[in-house]
N, CA, C and O of each residue as an XYZ file, in Angstrom:
324
protein
N      75.262    102.514    124.000
C      75.918    102.361    122.722
C      77.176    101.522    122.942
O      78.081    101.916    123.677
N      77.216    100.347    122.286
C      78.341     99.430    122.442
C      79.460     99.687    121.437
O      80.637     99.494    121.742
N      79.076    100.130    120.223
C      80.058    100.338    119.161
C      79.859    101.721    118.562
O      78.749    102.251    118.542
N      80.944    102.292    118.078
C      80.843    103.561    117.360
C      82.006    103.667    116.384
O      83.038    103.013    116.538
N      81.809    104.506    115.381
C      82.814    104.693    114.338
C      83.619    105.950    114.645
O      83.056    107.029    114.832
N      84.923    105.805    114.693
C      85.814    106.932    114.948
C      86.932    106.918    113.911
O      87.708    105.964    113.844
N      87.016    107.969    113.104
C      88.013    108.080    112.034
C      88.003    106.856    111.118
O      89.053    106.371    110.697
N      86.808    106.371    110.821
C      86.658    105.256    109.900
C      86.884    103.888    110.492
O      86.821    102.893    109.770
N      87.143    103.804    111.778
C      87.384    102.517    112.432
C      86.303    102.271    113.473
O      85.932    103.179    114.217
N      85.801    101.048    113.525
C      84.774    100.698    114.501
C      85.445    100.405    115.835
O      86.351     99.576    115.924
N      84.992    101.084    116.848
C      85.520    100.884    118.189
C      84.392    100.384    119.094
O      83.233    100.768    118.937
N      84.753     99.529    120.032
C      83.772     99.068    121.000
C      84.132     99.631    122.369
O      85.277    100.002    122.624
N      83.152     99.685    123.225
C      83.330    100.272    124.548
C      84.374     99.507    125.356
O      85.156    100.109    126.092
N      84.385     98.176    125.218
C      85.317     97.375    126.010
C      86.715     97.264    125.384
O      87.580     96.580    125.931
N      86.944     97.936    124.235
C      88.260     97.931    123.609
C      88.546     96.700    122.767
O      89.681     96.491    122.340
N      87.538     95.892    122.526
C      87.703     94.675    121.727
C      87.893     95.040    120.251
O      87.259     95.971    119.754
N      88.761     94.312    119.556
C      89.023     94.573    118.137
C      88.043     93.842    117.234
O      88.110     93.988    116.013
N      87.142     93.066    117.801
C      86.184     92.304    116.998
C      85.289     93.179    116.153
O      85.001     92.842    115.004
N      84.843     94.301    116.698
C      83.975     95.203    115.938
C      84.704     95.754    114.719
O      84.119     95.857    113.640
N      85.974     96.108    114.882
C      86.760     96.637    113.764
C      86.956     95.567    112.692
O      86.839     95.851    111.500
N      87.254     94.345    113.113
C      87.453     93.254    112.154
C      86.164     92.968    111.398
O      86.184     92.798    110.179
N      85.044     92.914    112.110
C      83.753     92.661    111.448
C      83.424     93.762    110.454
O      82.938     93.482    109.358
N      83.681     95.007    110.823
C      83.397     96.130    109.928
C      84.260     96.059    108.676
O      83.771     96.319    107.577
N      85.529     95.713    108.821
C      86.421     95.620    107.656
C      86.016     94.465    106.738
O      86.039     94.601    105.515
N      85.650     93.342    107.327
C      85.204     92.200    106.523
C      83.935     92.561    105.768
O      83.811     92.250    104.583
N      83.001     93.205    106.431
C      81.746     93.607    105.790
C      82.002     94.595    104.660
O      81.369     94.510    103.607
N      82.920     95.527    104.867
C      83.271     96.491    103.824
C      83.863     95.777    102.615
O      83.543     96.110    101.474
N      84.717     94.807    102.863
C      85.312     94.034    101.767
C      84.267     93.281    100.966
O      84.303     93.284     99.735
N      83.335     92.634    101.659
C      82.265     91.902    100.964
C      81.383     92.864    100.170
O      80.974     92.546     99.053
N      81.092     94.018    100.725
C      80.266     94.995    100.005
C      80.954     95.458     98.727
O      80.309     95.574     97.685
N      82.257     95.725     98.797
C      83.001     96.131     97.599
C      83.019     95.000     96.570
O      82.872     95.249     95.374
N      83.197     93.751     97.033
C      83.201     92.616     96.127
C      81.853     92.495     95.421
O      81.802     92.261     94.214
N      80.770     92.654     96.168
C      79.428     92.575     95.574
C      79.219     93.671     94.533
O      78.523     93.458     93.540
N      79.813     94.831     94.752
C      79.715     95.906     93.766
C      80.455     95.549     92.480
O      80.034     95.946     91.393
N      81.546     94.809     92.595
C      82.383     94.493     91.432
C      81.950     93.237     90.675
O      82.363     93.047     89.531
N      81.137     92.384     91.278
C      80.750     91.122     90.640
C      80.134     91.334     89.256
O      80.524     90.631     88.324
N      79.197     92.260     89.074
C      78.635     92.440     87.726
C      79.696     92.788     86.685
O      79.644     92.302     85.555
N      80.655     93.627     87.065
C      81.706     94.007     86.133
C      82.627     92.820     85.848
O      83.018     92.604     84.701
N      82.976     92.054     86.876
C      83.905     90.945     86.716
C      83.312     89.787     85.921
O      84.048     89.007     85.316
N      81.999     89.673     85.918
C      81.352     88.577     85.199
C      80.830     89.004     83.835
O      80.240     88.190     83.124
N      81.032     90.254     83.454
C      80.594     90.761     82.169
C      81.668     90.452     81.128
O      82.741     91.055     81.139
N      81.380     89.524     80.242
C      82.358     89.061     79.257
C      82.805     90.191     78.333
O      83.983     90.269     77.982
N      81.880     91.069     77.935
C      82.245     92.176     77.046
C      83.242     93.115     77.718
O      84.173     93.599     77.076
N      83.048     93.370     79.001
C      83.953     94.242     79.750
C      85.350     93.627     79.803
O      86.349     94.318     79.603
N      85.410     92.324     80.075
C      86.695     91.627     80.176
C      87.420     91.652     78.835
O      88.622     91.913     78.789
N      86.709     91.385     77.752
C      87.319     91.395     76.421
C      87.836     92.788     76.082
O      88.931     92.932     75.538
N      87.044     93.822     76.407
C      87.465     95.199     76.146
C      88.743     95.535     76.908
O      89.654     96.147     76.351
N      88.816     95.138     78.176
C      90.013     95.411     78.979
C      91.227     94.654     78.441
O      92.338     95.184     78.446
N      91.023     93.420     77.979
C      92.131     92.645     77.403
C      92.656     93.316     76.136
O      93.865     93.378     75.915
N      91.743     93.816     75.309
C      92.160     94.511     74.085
C      92.966     95.759     74.424
O      93.992     96.029     73.799
N      92.502     96.524     75.419
C      93.219     97.729     75.813
C      94.587     97.388     76.387
O      95.565     98.091     76.134
N      94.655     96.312     77.158
C      95.930     95.893     77.735
C      96.900     95.458     76.647
O      98.081     95.803     76.699
N      96.423     94.709     75.666
C      97.282     94.283     74.562
C      97.772     95.474     73.754
O      98.921     95.502     73.315
N      96.902     96.455     73.559
C      97.293     97.658     72.836
C      98.373     98.417     73.605
O      99.352     98.882     73.021
N      98.189     98.536     74.896
C      99.180     99.211     75.736
C     100.510     98.454     75.710
O     101.577     99.061     75.617
N     100.434     97.131     75.792
C     101.649     96.316     75.766
C     102.394     96.516     74.444
O     103.622     96.606     74.432
N     101.668     96.584     73.349
C     102.290     96.800     72.040
C     102.969     98.168     71.980
O     104.085     98.287     71.474
N     102.290     99.208     72.501
C     102.880    100.547     72.485
C     104.143    100.616     73.336
O     105.124    101.254     72.953
N     104.114     99.955     74.496
C     105.293     99.961     75.370
C     106.455     99.250     74.692
O     107.584     99.741     74.708
N     106.176     98.093     74.097
C     107.243     97.352     73.410
C     107.837     98.159     72.262
O     109.053     98.175     72.076
N     106.980     98.829     71.492
C     107.507     99.607     70.360
C     108.354    100.782     70.858
O     109.356    101.126     70.231
N     107.965    101.395     71.965
C     108.767    102.492     72.522
C     110.116    101.975     73.047
O     111.146    102.624     72.864
N     110.103    100.815     73.693
C     111.353    100.225     74.189
C     112.280     99.912     73.022
O     113.481    100.173     73.089
N     111.721     99.352     71.957
C     112.528     99.040     70.767
C     113.101    100.317     70.177
O     114.274    100.357     69.804
N     112.282    101.364     70.088
C     112.745    102.643     69.542
C     113.880    103.210     70.391
O     114.870    103.708     69.854
N     113.737    103.136     71.719
C     114.778    103.658     72.608
C     116.073    102.846     72.495
O     117.167    103.408     72.542
N     115.946    101.539     72.346
C     117.144    100.704     72.172
C     117.859    101.053     70.882
O     119.088    101.119     70.845
N     117.082    101.281     69.807
C     117.690    101.655     68.528
C     118.380    103.013     68.629
O     119.469    103.199     68.086
N     117.753    103.956     69.318
C     118.378    105.264     69.495
C     119.682    105.143     70.274
O     120.682    105.774     69.929
N     119.664    104.326     71.330
C     120.868    104.137     72.135
C     121.965    103.491     71.299
O     123.123    103.900     71.375
N     121.612    102.487     70.503
C     122.599    101.825     69.645
C     123.191    102.816     68.647
O     124.400    102.825     68.415
N     122.341    103.641     68.062
C     122.814    104.625     67.099
C     123.762    105.620     67.773
O     124.805    105.968     67.221
N     123.383    106.076     68.982
C     124.252    107.035     69.705
C     125.577    106.381     70.060
O     126.630    107.010     69.951
N     125.533    105.113     70.487
C     126.771    104.408     70.830
C     127.677    104.292     69.607
O     128.886    104.500     69.709
N     127.096    103.959     68.448
C     127.896    103.854     67.228
C     128.442    105.217     66.815
O     129.576    105.334     66.351
N     127.615    106.240     66.993
C     128.019    107.585     66.611
C     129.199    108.078     67.446
O     130.056    108.813     66.954
N     129.235    107.665     68.720
C     130.295    108.109     69.630
C     131.401    107.067     69.790
O     132.292    107.232     70.624
N     131.351    106.009     69.006
C     132.415    105.016     69.010
C     132.393    104.059     70.193
O     133.422    103.469     70.523
N     131.250    103.895     70.831
C     131.155    102.975     71.961
C     130.771    101.603     71.410
O     129.769    101.448     70.712
N     131.592    100.622     71.745
C     131.306     99.249     71.317
C     130.821     98.441     72.503
O     131.401     98.498     73.588
N     129.779     97.707     72.293
C     129.260     96.882     73.386
C     129.818     95.488     73.324
O     129.490     94.654     74.167
C-alpha cells in the first residue's frame, strides 16, 4: 500500500506531499462538478438575485430606521451634530 487516508489527508509511504495535493485537487473538481448544474440554471440564478435584492432592501430600510431613531434621540437630548 503506497497511499492511505489519515484524518482526511492522503499520506504516502515515502512522505511525499504529492498524494495530498492530488487528493485535494480531485476533491475540488468533484465539488465543482456537483455545483455546475446549479450554477448554469438560469431560474436558480434569477431566484437568488431576487432574494438578494429583497434582503438588500430590508437591510437598507432597517439602517434608515435606525438612523432616524438616533437622530430623534439626539434631538430629544439636545445633541447637535
